[in-house]
LOBA-294786 format. One record per residue (C-alpha): residue in three letters; chain; x, y, z. Coordinates in steps of 0.25 Angstrom, whole numbers, always signed. Each point is the difference from the previous one (the first is absolute). Layout:
N
<site res="Ala" chain="A" u="X" v="Y" w="Z"/>
...
This chain:
349
<site res="Unk" chain="A" u="-1" v="-1" w="+1"/>
<site res="Unk" chain="A" u="+13" v="+9" w="+0"/>
<site res="Unk" chain="A" u="-2" v="+4" w="-15"/>
<site res="Unk" chain="A" u="-5" v="+13" w="-5"/>
<site res="Unk" chain="A" u="-5" v="-4" w="-13"/>
<site res="Unk" chain="A" u="-9" v="-12" w="+5"/>
<site res="Unk" chain="A" u="-13" v="+10" w="-1"/>
<site res="Unk" chain="A" u="-13" v="-3" w="+10"/>
<site res="Unk" chain="A" u="-8" v="-5" w="-12"/>
<site res="Unk" chain="A" u="+10" v="-12" w="-2"/>
<site res="Unk" chain="A" u="+2" v="-2" w="+14"/>
<site res="Unk" chain="A" u="-14" v="-3" w="+1"/>
<site res="Unk" chain="A" u="+1" v="-7" w="-11"/>
<site res="Unk" chain="A" u="+10" v="-9" w="+5"/>
<site res="Unk" chain="A" u="-8" v="-1" w="+14"/>
<site res="Unk" chain="A" u="-11" v="-8" w="-7"/>
<site res="Unk" chain="A" u="+8" v="-10" w="-4"/>
<site res="Unk" chain="A" u="+10" v="+1" w="+13"/>
<site res="Unk" chain="A" u="+6" v="-14" w="+4"/>
<site res="Unk" chain="A" u="-9" v="-10" w="+6"/>
<site res="Unk" chain="A" u="-7" v="-14" w="-3"/>
<site res="Unk" chain="A" u="-12" v="+6" w="-7"/>
<site res="Unk" chain="A" u="-12" v="-8" w="-7"/>
<site res="Unk" chain="A" u="-3" v="+11" w="-8"/>
<site res="Unk" chain="A" u="-15" v="+2" w="-7"/>
<site res="Unk" chain="A" u="-2" v="+2" w="-14"/>
<site res="Unk" chain="A" u="+3" v="+15" w="-4"/>
<site res="Unk" chain="A" u="-14" v="+1" w="-5"/>
<site res="Unk" chain="A" u="-5" v="-1" w="+15"/>
<site res="Unk" chain="A" u="+7" v="+15" w="+2"/>
<site res="Unk" chain="A" u="-3" v="+4" w="-12"/>
<site res="Unk" chain="A" u="-17" v="+0" w="-1"/>
<site res="Unk" chain="A" u="+1" v="+5" w="+16"/>
<site res="Unk" chain="A" u="-6" v="+14" w="-4"/>
<site res="Unk" chain="A" u="+4" v="+4" w="+14"/>
<site res="Unk" chain="A" u="+15" v="-3" w="-4"/>
<site res="Unk" chain="A" u="+0" v="+7" w="-13"/>
<site res="Unk" chain="A" u="-3" v="+13" w="+6"/>
<site res="Unk" chain="A" u="+6" v="+1" w="+15"/>
<site res="Unk" chain="A" u="+15" v="+5" w="+3"/>
<site res="Unk" chain="A" u="+8" v="-11" w="+6"/>
<site res="Unk" chain="A" u="+5" v="+0" w="+14"/>
<site res="Unk" chain="A" u="+14" v="-6" w="+4"/>
<site res="Unk" chain="A" u="-1" v="-10" w="+15"/>
<site res="Unk" chain="A" u="+11" v="-7" w="+4"/>
<site res="Unk" chain="A" u="-3" v="-14" w="+8"/>
<site res="Unk" chain="A" u="+3" v="+5" w="+14"/>
<site res="Unk" chain="A" u="+3" v="-9" w="+13"/>
<site res="Unk" chain="A" u="-5" v="-13" w="-1"/>
<site res="Unk" chain="A" u="-3" v="-7" w="+16"/>
<site res="Unk" chain="A" u="+7" v="-12" w="+6"/>
<site res="Unk" chain="A" u="-11" v="-9" w="-6"/>
<site res="Unk" chain="A" u="+1" v="+6" w="-14"/>
<site res="Unk" chain="A" u="+9" v="+1" w="-11"/>
<site res="Unk" chain="A" u="-9" v="+6" w="-10"/>
<site res="Unk" chain="A" u="-11" v="+5" w="-5"/>
<site res="Unk" chain="A" u="-10" v="-5" w="-7"/>
<site res="Unk" chain="A" u="-7" v="+4" w="-15"/>
<site res="Unk" chain="A" u="-16" v="-4" w="+1"/>
<site res="Unk" chain="A" u="-9" v="+0" w="-10"/>
<site res="Unk" chain="A" u="-10" v="+5" w="+4"/>
<site res="Unk" chain="A" u="+3" v="+12" w="+14"/>
<site res="Unk" chain="A" u="-4" v="-11" w="+10"/>
<site res="Unk" chain="A" u="+10" v="-7" w="+8"/>
<site res="Unk" chain="A" u="-9" v="-12" w="-4"/>
<site res="Unk" chain="A" u="+3" v="+0" w="-14"/>
<site res="Unk" chain="A" u="+8" v="-7" w="-8"/>
<site res="Unk" chain="A" u="+16" v="+4" w="+1"/>
<site res="Unk" chain="A" u="+6" v="+3" w="-14"/>
<site res="Unk" chain="A" u="+14" v="+2" w="+6"/>
<site res="Unk" chain="A" u="+10" v="+7" w="+10"/>
<site res="Unk" chain="A" u="+8" v="+11" w="+0"/>
<site res="Unk" chain="A" u="+12" v="+1" w="+11"/>
<site res="Unk" chain="A" u="+4" v="+9" w="+10"/>
<site res="Unk" chain="A" u="+6" v="+14" w="-8"/>
<site res="Unk" chain="A" u="-7" v="-5" w="-13"/>
<site res="Unk" chain="A" u="-6" v="+13" w="-9"/>
<site res="Unk" chain="A" u="-13" v="-1" w="-5"/>
<site res="Unk" chain="A" u="-9" v="+12" w="-9"/>
<site res="Unk" chain="A" u="-15" v="+1" w="+6"/>
<site res="Unk" chain="A" u="-10" v="+2" w="-8"/>
<site res="Unk" chain="A" u="-11" v="+5" w="+9"/>
<site res="Unk" chain="A" u="-5" v="-4" w="+14"/>
<site res="Unk" chain="A" u="-13" v="-6" w="+4"/>
<site res="Unk" chain="A" u="-7" v="-1" w="+13"/>
<site res="Unk" chain="A" u="-5" v="-14" w="+2"/>
<site res="Unk" chain="A" u="-12" v="-5" w="+6"/>
<site res="Unk" chain="A" u="+9" v="-14" w="+5"/>
<site res="Unk" chain="A" u="+9" v="+10" w="+8"/>
<site res="Unk" chain="A" u="+8" v="+0" w="+9"/>
<site res="Unk" chain="A" u="-10" v="+9" w="+8"/>
<site res="Unk" chain="A" u="+10" v="+9" w="+5"/>
<site res="Unk" chain="A" u="+8" v="+3" w="-14"/>
<site res="Unk" chain="A" u="-9" v="-6" w="-12"/>
<site res="Unk" chain="A" u="+8" v="+7" w="-10"/>
<site res="Unk" chain="A" u="+7" v="-10" w="-10"/>
<site res="Unk" chain="A" u="+8" v="+5" w="-13"/>
<site res="Unk" chain="A" u="+0" v="-5" w="-13"/>
<site res="Unk" chain="A" u="+11" v="-5" w="-6"/>
<site res="Unk" chain="A" u="+6" v="-8" w="-11"/>
<site res="Unk" chain="A" u="-9" v="-11" w="-2"/>
<site res="Unk" chain="A" u="-8" v="+2" w="+14"/>
<site res="Unk" chain="A" u="-3" v="+6" w="+13"/>
<site res="Unk" chain="A" u="+11" v="+2" w="+11"/>
<site res="Unk" chain="A" u="-5" v="+5" w="+14"/>
<site res="Unk" chain="A" u="+7" v="+12" w="+3"/>
<site res="Unk" chain="A" u="+4" v="-4" w="+15"/>
<site res="Unk" chain="A" u="+16" v="-2" w="-5"/>
<site res="Unk" chain="A" u="+0" v="+7" w="-12"/>
<site res="Unk" chain="A" u="+6" v="+16" w="+2"/>
<site res="Unk" chain="A" u="+0" v="+11" w="-10"/>
<site res="Unk" chain="A" u="+12" v="+5" w="-7"/>
<site res="Unk" chain="A" u="+7" v="+8" w="-10"/>
<site res="Unk" chain="A" u="+12" v="+1" w="-8"/>
<site res="Unk" chain="A" u="+7" v="+15" w="+0"/>
<site res="Unk" chain="A" u="+14" v="+3" w="-1"/>
<site res="Unk" chain="A" u="+3" v="+14" w="+7"/>
<site res="Unk" chain="A" u="+13" v="+9" w="-2"/>
<site res="Unk" chain="A" u="+12" v="-2" w="+8"/>
<site res="Unk" chain="A" u="+1" v="+12" w="+12"/>
<site res="Unk" chain="A" u="+13" v="+7" w="+0"/>
<site res="Unk" chain="A" u="+2" v="+2" w="+16"/>
<site res="Unk" chain="A" u="-3" v="-9" w="+12"/>
<site res="Unk" chain="A" u="-3" v="+7" w="+13"/>
<site res="Unk" chain="A" u="+11" v="-5" w="+10"/>
<site res="Unk" chain="A" u="-11" v="-5" w="+10"/>
<site res="Unk" chain="A" u="-5" v="-9" w="-11"/>
<site res="Unk" chain="A" u="-9" v="+3" w="-9"/>
<site res="Unk" chain="A" u="-17" v="-8" w="-3"/>
<site res="Unk" chain="A" u="-1" v="-7" w="-15"/>
<site res="Unk" chain="A" u="-12" v="-9" w="-2"/>
<site res="Unk" chain="A" u="+1" v="-11" w="-11"/>
<site res="Unk" chain="A" u="-9" v="+3" w="-12"/>
<site res="Unk" chain="A" u="+2" v="-14" w="-8"/>
<site res="Unk" chain="A" u="-7" v="-13" w="+5"/>
<site res="Unk" chain="A" u="+13" v="-5" w="+6"/>
<site res="Unk" chain="A" u="+15" v="+2" w="-1"/>
<site res="Unk" chain="A" u="+11" v="-9" w="+5"/>
<site res="Unk" chain="A" u="+10" v="+7" w="+10"/>
<site res="Unk" chain="A" u="+14" v="-4" w="-4"/>
<site res="Unk" chain="A" u="+15" v="+3" w="+10"/>
<site res="Unk" chain="A" u="+14" v="+1" w="-3"/>
<site res="Unk" chain="A" u="+9" v="-5" w="+6"/>
<site res="Unk" chain="A" u="+15" v="-3" w="-3"/>
<site res="Unk" chain="A" u="+2" v="-15" w="+2"/>
<site res="Unk" chain="A" u="-14" v="-2" w="-8"/>
<site res="Unk" chain="A" u="-3" v="+11" w="-8"/>
<site res="Unk" chain="A" u="-14" v="+3" w="-2"/>
<site res="Unk" chain="A" u="-10" v="-9" w="+6"/>
<site res="Unk" chain="A" u="-14" v="+0" w="+0"/>
<site res="Unk" chain="A" u="-8" v="+4" w="+14"/>
<site res="Unk" chain="A" u="-15" v="+2" w="+3"/>
<site res="Unk" chain="A" u="-10" v="+3" w="-10"/>
<site res="Unk" chain="A" u="-8" v="+13" w="+2"/>
<site res="Unk" chain="A" u="-14" v="+3" w="-2"/>
<site res="Unk" chain="A" u="-10" v="+10" w="-6"/>
<site res="Unk" chain="A" u="-4" v="+10" w="+8"/>
<site res="Unk" chain="A" u="+10" v="-2" w="+11"/>
<site res="Unk" chain="A" u="+10" v="+11" w="+5"/>
<site res="Unk" chain="A" u="+14" v="-1" w="+3"/>
<site res="Unk" chain="A" u="+12" v="+10" w="+6"/>
<site res="Unk" chain="A" u="+9" v="+4" w="-11"/>
<site res="Unk" chain="A" u="+15" v="+3" w="+6"/>
<site res="Unk" chain="A" u="+9" v="+1" w="-15"/>
<site res="Unk" chain="A" u="-1" v="-1" w="-15"/>
<site res="Unk" chain="A" u="+10" v="-11" w="-4"/>
<site res="Unk" chain="A" u="+5" v="-4" w="-13"/>
<site res="Unk" chain="A" u="-10" v="-13" w="-3"/>
<site res="Unk" chain="A" u="+5" v="-14" w="-6"/>
<site res="Unk" chain="A" u="-7" v="+4" w="-13"/>
<site res="Unk" chain="A" u="+8" v="+13" w="+1"/>
<site res="Unk" chain="A" u="-11" v="+9" w="+2"/>
<site res="Unk" chain="A" u="-4" v="+7" w="+13"/>
<site res="Unk" chain="A" u="-5" v="-9" w="+11"/>
<site res="Unk" chain="A" u="-6" v="+5" w="+15"/>
<site res="Unk" chain="A" u="+8" v="-3" w="+10"/>
<site res="Unk" chain="A" u="-10" v="-5" w="+11"/>
<site res="Unk" chain="A" u="+2" v="-2" w="+16"/>
<site res="Unk" chain="A" u="-10" v="-9" w="+6"/>
<site res="Unk" chain="A" u="-7" v="+5" w="+12"/>
<site res="Unk" chain="A" u="+1" v="-11" w="+8"/>
<site res="Unk" chain="A" u="+13" v="-7" w="-3"/>
<site res="Unk" chain="A" u="+6" v="+13" w="-5"/>
<site res="Unk" chain="A" u="+6" v="-8" w="-13"/>
<site res="Unk" chain="A" u="+4" v="+6" w="-13"/>
<site res="Unk" chain="A" u="-5" v="-5" w="-11"/>
<site res="Unk" chain="A" u="-2" v="+7" w="-13"/>
<site res="Unk" chain="A" u="-12" v="+1" w="-11"/>
<site res="Unk" chain="A" u="-2" v="+5" w="-15"/>
<site res="Unk" chain="A" u="-2" v="+15" w="+4"/>
<site res="Unk" chain="A" u="-9" v="+2" w="-12"/>
<site res="Unk" chain="A" u="-11" v="-10" w="+9"/>
<site res="Unk" chain="A" u="-2" v="+7" w="+11"/>
<site res="Unk" chain="A" u="-6" v="+15" w="+0"/>
<site res="Unk" chain="A" u="+5" v="+12" w="+10"/>
<site res="Unk" chain="A" u="-12" v="+0" w="+11"/>
<site res="Unk" chain="A" u="-1" v="+17" w="-1"/>
<site res="Unk" chain="A" u="+1" v="+7" w="+15"/>
<site res="Unk" chain="A" u="-13" v="+6" w="-2"/>
<site res="Unk" chain="A" u="-6" v="-15" w="+1"/>
<site res="Unk" chain="A" u="+2" v="+1" w="+16"/>
<site res="Unk" chain="A" u="-7" v="+15" w="+2"/>
<site res="Unk" chain="A" u="-11" v="-5" w="+12"/>
<site res="Unk" chain="A" u="-15" v="-1" w="-7"/>
<site res="Unk" chain="A" u="-10" v="+9" w="+9"/>
<site res="Unk" chain="A" u="+12" v="+8" w="+8"/>
<site res="Unk" chain="A" u="-9" v="+9" w="+6"/>
<site res="Unk" chain="A" u="-9" v="-9" w="+8"/>
<site res="Unk" chain="A" u="+5" v="-3" w="+13"/>
<site res="Unk" chain="A" u="+6" v="-12" w="+3"/>
<site res="Unk" chain="A" u="-9" v="-5" w="+11"/>
<site res="Unk" chain="A" u="-11" v="+2" w="-9"/>
<site res="Unk" chain="A" u="+5" v="-12" w="-11"/>
<site res="Unk" chain="A" u="-2" v="-15" w="+4"/>
<site res="Unk" chain="A" u="+1" v="-13" w="-7"/>
<site res="Unk" chain="A" u="-11" v="-11" w="+3"/>
<site res="Unk" chain="A" u="+4" v="-15" w="-6"/>
<site res="Unk" chain="A" u="-11" v="-9" w="+1"/>
<site res="Unk" chain="A" u="+4" v="-15" w="+1"/>
<site res="Unk" chain="A" u="-13" v="-6" w="-3"/>
<site res="Unk" chain="A" u="-4" v="+9" w="-12"/>
<site res="Unk" chain="A" u="+14" v="+1" w="-4"/>
<site res="Unk" chain="A" u="+1" v="+16" w="-2"/>
<site res="Unk" chain="A" u="+6" v="+10" w="+4"/>
<site res="Unk" chain="A" u="-6" v="+15" w="+0"/>
<site res="Unk" chain="A" u="+7" v="+14" w="+3"/>
<site res="Unk" chain="A" u="-7" v="+10" w="+10"/>
<site res="Unk" chain="A" u="+2" v="+15" w="-2"/>
<site res="Unk" chain="A" u="-9" v="+3" w="+14"/>
<site res="Unk" chain="A" u="-11" v="-5" w="-6"/>
<site res="Unk" chain="A" u="+2" v="-1" w="-13"/>
<site res="Unk" chain="A" u="+3" v="-12" w="-7"/>
<site res="Unk" chain="A" u="+12" v="+4" w="-11"/>
<site res="Unk" chain="A" u="+3" v="-15" w="-4"/>
<site res="Unk" chain="A" u="-6" v="-13" w="+0"/>
<site res="Unk" chain="A" u="+4" v="-13" w="-6"/>
<site res="Unk" chain="A" u="+2" v="-15" w="+1"/>
<site res="Unk" chain="A" u="+13" v="-5" w="+5"/>
<site res="Unk" chain="A" u="+7" v="-14" w="+4"/>
<site res="Unk" chain="A" u="+3" v="-3" w="+14"/>
<site res="Unk" chain="A" u="+7" v="-11" w="+7"/>
<site res="Unk" chain="A" u="-4" v="-12" w="-3"/>
<site res="Unk" chain="A" u="-9" v="-7" w="+11"/>
<site res="Unk" chain="A" u="+9" v="-8" w="+6"/>
<site res="Unk" chain="A" u="+6" v="+0" w="+14"/>
<site res="Unk" chain="A" u="+14" v="+4" w="-6"/>
<site res="Unk" chain="A" u="-5" v="+10" w="-9"/>
<site res="Unk" chain="A" u="-13" v="+8" w="+4"/>
<site res="Unk" chain="A" u="+2" v="+16" w="+0"/>
<site res="Unk" chain="A" u="-1" v="+4" w="+16"/>
<site res="Unk" chain="A" u="-11" v="+6" w="+4"/>
<site res="Unk" chain="A" u="-1" v="+13" w="+7"/>
<site res="Unk" chain="A" u="+3" v="+16" w="+2"/>
<site res="Unk" chain="A" u="+15" v="+4" w="-7"/>
<site res="Unk" chain="A" u="+7" v="+10" w="-5"/>
<site res="Unk" chain="A" u="+8" v="+3" w="-11"/>
<site res="Unk" chain="A" u="+14" v="+0" w="+4"/>
<site res="Unk" chain="A" u="+9" v="-2" w="-12"/>
<site res="Unk" chain="A" u="-2" v="+2" w="-16"/>
<site res="Unk" chain="A" u="+10" v="-7" w="-10"/>
<site res="Unk" chain="A" u="-1" v="+3" w="-15"/>
<site res="Unk" chain="A" u="+8" v="-12" w="-3"/>
<site res="Unk" chain="A" u="+1" v="-13" w="+9"/>
<site res="Unk" chain="A" u="+6" v="-14" w="-3"/>
<site res="Unk" chain="A" u="-9" v="-11" w="+7"/>
<site res="Unk" chain="A" u="+1" v="-15" w="+0"/>
<site res="Unk" chain="A" u="+11" v="-7" w="+5"/>
<site res="Unk" chain="A" u="+11" v="+8" w="-3"/>
<site res="Unk" chain="A" u="+10" v="-7" w="-9"/>
<site res="Unk" chain="A" u="+7" v="+1" w="-12"/>
<site res="Unk" chain="A" u="-4" v="-8" w="-12"/>
<site res="Unk" chain="A" u="-4" v="-1" w="-15"/>
<site res="Unk" chain="A" u="-12" v="-10" w="+4"/>
<site res="Unk" chain="A" u="-13" v="+7" w="-4"/>
<site res="Unk" chain="A" u="-9" v="-11" w="+9"/>
<site res="Unk" chain="A" u="+8" v="+5" w="+12"/>
<site res="Unk" chain="A" u="-7" v="+8" w="+12"/>
<site res="Unk" chain="A" u="+6" v="+14" w="-4"/>
<site res="Unk" chain="A" u="-9" v="+12" w="-2"/>
<site res="Unk" chain="A" u="+10" v="+10" w="-5"/>
<site res="Unk" chain="A" u="-4" v="+16" w="-1"/>
<site res="Unk" chain="A" u="-14" v="-2" w="+7"/>
<site res="Unk" chain="A" u="-5" v="+14" w="-2"/>
<site res="Unk" chain="A" u="-6" v="+10" w="+9"/>
<site res="Unk" chain="A" u="+0" v="-8" w="+13"/>
<site res="Unk" chain="A" u="-6" v="+9" w="+12"/>
<site res="Unk" chain="A" u="+4" v="-9" w="+13"/>
<site res="Unk" chain="A" u="-12" v="+0" w="+11"/>
<site res="Unk" chain="A" u="+6" v="-11" w="+8"/>
<site res="Unk" chain="A" u="+14" v="+0" w="+1"/>
<site res="Unk" chain="A" u="+2" v="-13" w="+9"/>
<site res="Unk" chain="A" u="-4" v="-8" w="-9"/>
<site res="Unk" chain="A" u="+2" v="+8" w="-12"/>
<site res="Unk" chain="A" u="-15" v="+0" w="-4"/>
<site res="Unk" chain="A" u="-2" v="+12" w="-12"/>
<site res="Unk" chain="A" u="-8" v="+6" w="-11"/>
<site res="Unk" chain="A" u="+7" v="-2" w="-14"/>
<site res="Unk" chain="A" u="-1" v="-2" w="-14"/>
<site res="Unk" chain="A" u="-1" v="-13" w="-7"/>
<site res="Unk" chain="A" u="+6" v="-4" w="-12"/>
<site res="Unk" chain="A" u="-4" v="-16" w="+1"/>
<site res="Unk" chain="A" u="-14" v="-3" w="+0"/>
<site res="Unk" chain="A" u="-11" v="+8" w="-3"/>
<site res="Unk" chain="A" u="-11" v="-7" w="+9"/>
<site res="Unk" chain="A" u="-4" v="+11" w="+8"/>
<site res="Unk" chain="A" u="-12" v="-2" w="+11"/>
<site res="Unk" chain="A" u="+6" v="-14" w="+3"/>
<site res="Unk" chain="A" u="+10" v="-1" w="+12"/>
<site res="Unk" chain="A" u="+12" v="-7" w="-5"/>
<site res="Unk" chain="A" u="+13" v="+7" w="+7"/>
<site res="Unk" chain="A" u="+11" v="-1" w="+8"/>
<site res="Unk" chain="A" u="-7" v="+10" w="+10"/>
<site res="Unk" chain="A" u="+1" v="+12" w="-7"/>
<site res="Unk" chain="A" u="-12" v="+7" w="-8"/>
<site res="Unk" chain="A" u="+2" v="-1" w="-15"/>
<site res="Unk" chain="A" u="-3" v="+12" w="-8"/>
<site res="Unk" chain="A" u="-1" v="+2" w="-15"/>
<site res="Unk" chain="A" u="+13" v="+9" w="-3"/>
<site res="Unk" chain="A" u="-5" v="+14" w="-4"/>
<site res="Unk" chain="A" u="-11" v="-1" w="+13"/>
<site res="Unk" chain="A" u="+13" v="-4" w="+10"/>
<site res="Unk" chain="A" u="+7" v="+13" w="-8"/>
<site res="Unk" chain="A" u="-13" v="+8" w="+4"/>
<site res="Unk" chain="A" u="+1" v="-4" w="+16"/>
<site res="Unk" chain="A" u="+14" v="+0" w="+0"/>
<site res="Unk" chain="A" u="+0" v="+16" w="-4"/>
<site res="Unk" chain="A" u="-14" v="+1" w="+7"/>
<site res="Unk" chain="A" u="+4" v="-6" w="+15"/>
<site res="Unk" chain="A" u="+9" v="+7" w="+10"/>
<site res="Unk" chain="A" u="+12" v="+0" w="+2"/>
<site res="Unk" chain="A" u="+3" v="+7" w="-14"/>
<site res="Unk" chain="A" u="+9" v="-7" w="-9"/>
<site res="Unk" chain="A" u="+15" v="+4" w="-4"/>
<site res="Unk" chain="A" u="+3" v="-1" w="-16"/>
<site res="Unk" chain="A" u="+17" v="-3" w="+7"/>
<site res="Unk" chain="A" u="-5" v="-7" w="+14"/>
<site res="Unk" chain="A" u="-1" v="-16" w="-1"/>
<site res="Unk" chain="A" u="-8" v="+0" w="+12"/>
<site res="Unk" chain="A" u="-6" v="+12" w="+6"/>
<site res="Unk" chain="A" u="-6" v="-3" w="+14"/>
<site res="Unk" chain="A" u="-9" v="+8" w="+9"/>
<site res="Unk" chain="A" u="-13" v="-1" w="+10"/>
<site res="Unk" chain="A" u="-11" v="-2" w="-12"/>
<site res="Unk" chain="A" u="-13" v="-2" w="-6"/>
<site res="Unk" chain="A" u="-11" v="-7" w="+7"/>
<site res="Unk" chain="A" u="-1" v="-16" w="-5"/>
<site res="Unk" chain="A" u="-13" v="-6" w="+6"/>
<site res="Unk" chain="A" u="+2" v="-17" w="-3"/>
<site res="Unk" chain="A" u="-16" v="-4" w="+2"/>
């Protein structure tokens, strides 16, 4: 994906034919569908697969009981022609995507894009936050003994701290990143990342007194609501901790005590294994239970909001997590990796 001659149009064509064992239906199935002919195709990536599932099924109809036509694996890319709300559910998330030859439930399918970016000439001395703008990119690290070696894969809309600009293995500019958890440096093609502007940290509703802002999270309804006084300013579905003793989101009254625009979650290992439990660059984190590390944050590995399936945190859509990060206190800073303070009230009920 480092070749600038690869256009978005060609990239989408490649995505439609990407790797994986596929039982293709005849082309007439696609061409005869007027909805497909008139649609603007979206691109999705197969996100994290659970420990009990290693693929996504493509069904003949938008129904889990329907015939399975083929499977797609983690990080496979697919075109979405349109979406349907299925009468067969599941009730909490009944949306299915029309894809090549059939239908896929959106649980593990996350929207992505392919955008190349201009390279910045300067990096702030404390680091510059960047956001991945391609479906995924592979990190590389150079050592004098082994040369360039692969490390983690980074994903669309994840955020990472840039520390330097170097020449990569292809002779082009690469950003040297520093992992927030391990303080480990590695690099990616610079054009795969956009610079997050300082203005993207500007507080939302700064004129509202901090004590007038509060967040209410309902575990039973799987929703998050933000209030300014008695006025609702955000209401959305979320995914809280899975309903097992070691993953439940704790209930009670809290305060946001720490905010991080980028966080490495998981086991904290250096690996090339895309199935490892390593969630790098989790964006726009607002920690409200500091002992267990429970936060609201963006989510780039699933699209199953409305159902409890996290390890305890509050999974949110990336743009909504970013809005909450800017709205809640303490206010973030574009060059502070962690901002602490006695922040916005959070009620988990």
